[in-house]
C-alpha positions in Angstrom: -5.9 7.7 79.0 -4.7 7.7 82.6 -0.9 8.1 81.6 -1.8 11.5 80.0 -2.5 12.8 83.5 1.2 12.6 84.5 3.0 15.9 84.8 6.6 15.1 85.9 6.8 11.5 84.9 6.7 11.5 81.1 8.9 10.3 78.2 9.2 6.8 79.3 11.6 4.6 77.3 8.8 1.9 77.2 6.1 4.4 76.6 4.4 2.3 73.8 4.1 -0.8 76.0 2.7 1.2 78.8 0.1 2.8 76.6 -0.9 -0.5 75.2 -1.2 -2.0 78.6 -3.5 0.9 79.7 -5.5 0.5 76.5 -6.3 -3.1 77.5 -7.2 -2.1 81.0 -9.5 0.7 79.7 -11.3 -1.5 77.3 -9.7 0.0 74.3 -8.0 -3.2 73.0 -8.7 -6.6 71.6 -7.4 -10.2 71.9 -4.7 -9.6 69.3 -3.3 -6.6 71.2 -3.5 -8.6 74.4 -1.3 -11.5 73.1 1.3 -9.1 71.6 1.4 -6.9 74.7 1.8 -10.0 76.9 4.7 -11.0 74.8 6.4 -7.7 75.0 5.9 -7.5 78.8 7.6 -11.0 79.2 10.4 -10.1 76.9 11.4 -6.8 78.7 10.9 -8.5 82.0 13.2 -11.4 81.1 15.9 -9.0 79.8 15.9 -7.4 83.2 15.5 -10.5 85.3 12.2 -9.4 86.8 9.9 -11.9 88.7 6.7 -11.7 90.6 3.8 -9.6 89.2 5.3 -8.4 85.9 2.8 -5.5 85.7 4.0 -4.2 89.1 7.6 -4.7 88.3 7.2 -2.9 85.0 5.6 0.1 86.7 8.4 0.1 89.3 11.0 0.0 86.6 9.4 3.1 85.0 9.5 4.8 88.3 13.1 3.9 88.9 14.3 4.8 85.4 12.5 8.2 84.9 14.9 11.2 85.3 13.0 14.4 86.0 13.4 17.4 88.2 11.9 15.6 91.3 13.7 12.3 91.0 17.1 13.9 90.4 16.5 16.1 93.5 15.6 13.0 95.6 18.7 11.3 94.4 20.7 14.0 96.2 18.6 15.0 99.2 15.9 12.3 99.6 12.7 14.0 100.6 12.1 17.2 98.6 10.2 20.2 100.0 8.3 22.8 98.0 5.7 22.8 95.3 7.4 20.1 93.3 6.6 17.8 96.2 2.9 18.3 95.7 3.3 17.8 91.9 5.2 14.5 92.5 2.5 13.4 94.9 0.0 13.9 92.1 2.0 11.7 89.7 2.5 9.0 92.4 -1.2 9.0 92.8 -1.6 8.1 89.1 0.8 5.3 89.6 -1.1 4.2 92.7 -4.2 3.8 90.5 -2.3 1.9 87.8 -1.0 -0.5 90.5 -4.5 -1.4 91.3 -5.2 -2.6 87.8 -5.3 -6.5 87.8 -3.8 -8.6 85.0 -6.5 -11.2 85.4 -9.1 -8.6 84.3 -7.5 -8.5 80.9 -7.8 -12.2 80.3 -11.4 -11.9 81.4 -12.3 -8.9 79.2 -10.9 -10.3 76.0 -11.4 -14.1 76.6 -7.7 -14.9 76.5 -5.3 -16.7 78.9 -2.0 -14.9 78.4 -1.7 -12.6 81.5 -2.5 -15.1 84.1 1.1 -16.7 84.2 2.4 -13.1 84.5 0.9 -12.5 87.9 3.5 -14.6 89.7 6.3 -14.9 87.1 9.6 -16.7 87.9 12.7 -17.3 85.9 15.7 -19.5 86.4 18.3 -17.2 84.9 19.3 -13.6 85.7 18.5 -10.8 83.3 21.1 -9.2 81.1 20.4 -5.5 81.9 20.9 -5.2 85.6 23.2 -6.6 88.2 21.5 -8.9 90.7 21.5 -6.3 93.5 19.5 -3.7 91.6 17.2 -6.4 90.1 16.3 -7.7 93.5 15.9 -4.2 94.9 13.4 -3.3 92.1 11.5 -6.5 92.7 11.3 -5.8 96.4 10.3 -2.3 95.8 7.5 -3.5 93.5 6.1 -5.7 96.3 6.3 -2.7 98.7 4.5 -0.4 96.2 1.8 -2.9 95.6 1.2 -3.1 99.3 1.1 0.6 99.9 -2.3 1.8 101.3 -2.2 5.3 99.8 -0.1 7.5 97.4 1.8 9.1 100.3 3.2 5.8 101.5 4.1 4.8 98.0 5.8 8.2 97.6 7.9 7.6 100.7 9.0 4.2 99.3 10.0 5.7 96.0 12.0 8.6 97.6 13.9 6.2 99.7 14.8 4.2 96.6 16.0 7.3 94.8 18.2 8.3 97.8 19.7 4.9 98.3 20.2 3.8 94.7 19.7 6.9 92.4 17.5 7.1 89.4 17.7 6.4 85.7 20.8 5.3 83.8 23.4 6.0 86.4 21.3 4.7 89.2 20.6 1.3 87.7 24.0 0.5 86.2 27.7 0.6 87.2 29.6 0.8 84.0 29.0 2.7 80.7 30.4 3.3 77.2 30.1 6.1 74.7 28.1 5.3 71.6 28.7 7.6 68.7 26.0 8.6 66.2 27.8 8.7 62.9 25.0 10.5 61.1 25.0 13.7 63.3 28.3 13.4 65.1 26.7 13.3 68.6 27.1 10.7 71.3 25.1 8.9 74.0 26.2 7.3 77.2 25.0 3.7 77.1 25.1 1.1 79.9 27.4 -1.9 79.6 25.1 -4.8 80.2 27.6 -7.6 80.9 30.2 -6.3 83.3 33.3 -8.2 84.2 32.9 -9.5 87.8 36.7 -9.1 88.6 37.7 -8.4 92.2 40.9 -6.8 93.4 41.6 -10.1 95.3 41.6 -12.0 92.1 44.8 -10.2 91.1 47.6 -12.1 92.8 50.5 -9.9 94.0 50.8 -6.1 93.2 49.6 -5.4 96.8 51.3 -1.9 96.8 49.9 -0.9 93.5 46.4 -1.9 94.4 46.6 -0.2 97.8 47.7 3.1 96.2 44.8 2.9 93.7 42.3 2.0 96.6 43.6 4.9 98.7 43.2 7.4 95.9 39.7 6.1 95.0 38.5 6.1 98.7 39.7 9.7 99.1 37.7 10.6 95.9 34.6 8.9 97.2 34.9 10.9 100.5 35.2 14.2 98.7 38.8 14.6 99.6 41.5 15.7 97.2 42.3 12.8 94.7 44.4 12.5 91.6 43.9 11.3 88.1 45.8 8.0 87.8 47.9 6.4 85.1 48.6 2.7 85.5 51.6 1.9 83.2 54.0 -1.0 82.7 54.3 -4.4 81.1 51.4 -6.1 79.3 49.5 -8.7 81.2 50.4 -7.4 84.6 46.9 -6.6 85.9 46.4 -2.9 85.1 43.0 -3.3 83.5 42.0 -5.9 86.2 42.8 -3.4 88.9 40.4 -0.9 87.4 37.6 -3.5 87.1 38.2 -4.4 90.7 37.9 -0.9 91.8 34.6 -0.6 89.9 33.2 -3.7 91.6 34.4 -2.8 95.0 33.1 0.7 95.2 30.0 0.6 93.1 27.9 0.4 96.3 29.4 3.7 97.4 28.3 5.5 94.4 31.2 5.0 92.0 30.4 4.7 88.3 32.8 4.1 85.5 32.6 5.3 81.9 34.9 3.7 79.3 36.3 6.1 76.7 38.3 5.3 73.6 41.1 7.8 72.7 39.3 8.9 69.5 36.4 9.9 71.6 38.4 12.5 73.6 36.7 15.3 71.7 33.5 14.5 73.6 35.2 15.0 77.0 34.0 18.5 77.8 30.4 17.5 76.8 30.6 14.4 79.0 31.9 16.4 82.0 28.9 18.8 81.6 26.5 15.9 81.8 28.2 14.3 84.8 28.8 17.4 87.1 25.3 17.7 88.4 24.7 14.0 89.3 25.1 12.6 92.8 27.7 10.0 91.9 31.4 9.8 91.6 32.5 9.1 88.0 35.8 7.6 86.7 36.4 8.0 83.0 38.4 4.9 82.1 40.8 4.9 79.2 42.4 1.5 78.5 45.6 0.9 76.7 46.1 4.6 76.1 48.8 5.9 73.7 49.0 8.3 70.9 51.0 8.3 67.6 52.6 11.5 66.2 49.7 12.2 63.8 47.0 11.7 66.5 46.1 15.0 68.1 43.2 13.9 70.3 45.5 14.0 73.3 45.2 17.7 73.3 41.5 17.4 74.4 42.7 15.1 77.2 45.3 17.5 78.4 43.0 20.4 78.6 40.4 18.4 80.6 42.9 17.0 83.1 44.6 20.3 83.8 45.0 23.4 81.9 41.6 24.4 80.4 39.8 27.5 81.6 36.7 25.5 82.8 37.2 23.8 86.1 37.0 20.0 86.1 34.0 18.7 88.0 34.8 17.5 91.5 32.9 14.3 91.0 35.0 13.1 87.9 38.5 11.5 87.7 40.3 10.0 84.8 42.0 6.6 85.2 44.1 5.3 82.3 46.1 2.2 81.6 49.1 2.0 79.2 52.0 -0.2 78.3 54.0 3.1 77.7 55.0 5.6 80.4 55.3 8.2 77.7 51.9 8.2 76.3 52.7 10.2 73.1 55.0 8.4 70.6 58.6 9.7 70.6 60.8 9.0 67.6 64.5 8.8 67.6 64.5 12.1 65.7 63.0 13.8 68.9 66.4 13.2 70.6 68.7 14.2 67.7 70.6 17.5 67.8 69.2 20.5 66.1 71.4 20.1 63.1 69.8 16.8 62.2 66.3 17.8 63.2 64.2 20.3 61.2 62.3 21.4 64.4 63.7 24.7 65.5 62.5 24.3 69.0 63.4 20.7 69.7 63.2 20.9 73.5 59.7 22.3 73.2 58.6 19.4 71.0 60.0 16.8 73.5 58.3 18.6 76.4 55.0 18.6 74.6 55.2 14.9 74.2 55.9 14.4 77.9 53.3 16.9 79.1 50.3 14.5 79.1 52.1 12.0 81.3 53.0 14.8 83.8 49.4 15.8 84.1 48.4 12.6 85.8 48.8 13.3 89.5 49.4 9.7 90.3 51.3 7.1 88.3 51.5 3.6 89.3 54.0 1.1 87.7 53.0 -2.5 87.0 56.2 -4.4 86.3 56.6 -7.9 84.9 56.8 -10.5 87.7 60.1 -12.2 88.5 60.3 -16.0 87.9 59.7 -16.5 91.7 56.7 -14.2 91.6 55.4 -16.0 88.5 55.6 -19.3 90.3 53.7 -17.9 93.3 51.0 -16.6 91.0 50.6 -19.9 89.3 50.5 -21.7 92.7 47.9 -19.4 94.1 45.6 -19.4 91.0 45.8 -23.2 90.8 44.9 -23.5 94.4 41.8 -21.3 93.9 40.9 -23.3 90.9 41.1 -26.6 92.8 43.8 -28.1 90.6 45.3 -31.1 92.2 48.7 -31.6 90.8 52.1 -32.2 92.3 53.7 -28.8 92.9 56.9 -29.7 91.1 55.0 -31.1 88.0 52.7 -28.0 88.0 55.6 -25.6 88.0 57.4 -27.5 85.2 54.2 -27.3 83.1 53.8 -23.6 83.9 57.4 -22.9 82.9 56.9 -24.7 79.6 53.6 -22.8 79.0 55.1 -19.3 79.5 57.9 -20.1 77.0 55.4 -20.9 74.4 52.8 -18.3 75.3 54.4 -14.9 75.5 56.7 -15.1 78.5 56.3 -14.4 82.2 53.2 -12.4 83.2 50.2 -12.6 85.4 48.1 -13.0 82.3 50.2 -16.0 81.2 49.7 -17.6 84.5 45.9 -17.1 84.4 45.7 -18.5 80.9 47.7 -21.5 82.0 45.4 -22.1 84.9 42.3 -21.7 82.6 44.0 -24.3 80.3 44.4 -26.9 83.2 40.8 -26.3 84.3 39.4 -26.9 80.9 41.6 -30.0 80.3 40.4 -31.4 83.6 36.8 -31.1 82.6 37.2 -32.7 79.1 
């Protein structure tokens, strides 16, 4: 089978589908296999939002998603010199031959009519696996590869893609989460398929806070000294929205975000080891971070941020949000005098509980808006939503809403605006 000639490009995630497609092209299938394989090709293509010749887009996806020594080197440097370059050209030559296979030949060989519609496939909806930018780039690359006149030209196109967009998991997605395997205690980094499309401009107010976060992130992307950040303050003030806005604004400059829950802190060193050799900048994002007395996972976080023997990779920062400035719970007993407290070294205990906060080089406070700021947020969000109400009436309704729904905050203002929009449409 032709795929067995590959040297570097192996271990495809969709290896079974690839092999079944090749079996059909090489006269080793039947009508039943043709129908089932066509169905699987349509399914994976719709998940990813692909269009055009689905055989070509599928092969392009395999090229874009395969992490090997050559592709990861291209991600960093573009064109690669040395013997691996010759090996890569051999493999691209195999793909060049596979691109020449025609879907209509399968229909003809097995007297079926299931692959003809897949030669110029179109779909009304976007896929759920890639953002539109990457989806369109893969489809464009597929057209370019199909038009390449020889393996060398195809290789040039692939190398340019790796340099511009990266390869594999981190090249094709912007946000990730940690999936724990309960059986063996290991973890995998998985892409988040549906990413919130929040922009920094969507958050009304908090201009100073957003600017400080942007300045730090831009320094990080430029390879300049940058700090781990703690965004703390009242709930509903836009801390998490700011992080989402940073992700969407700087994704095109190589920024990737990995969401981590506090109980997963024990994986931090292993995660760092996986990230340090990649040609991206990573933010490990911890939302609503705080620890109770009995939770000791914060010790892993302290060591990684600053204090462990191993140097933290230069392409990784930690951004956290919290409603508490002091991330580790402090009870009243922590403040009692020694006679009422059984801790001999009381001051050391208090310092231990403050030490995690102090290890964030940048702390940004998000305070609850004043009544005037709340009114301004309501007016701006209503304007953006196209709500046509008298200003006085709008503000009366907004004040009534915040009294009944948790008090003054940016979140309350947004929820009020969403309510008016839905009411208008019913």
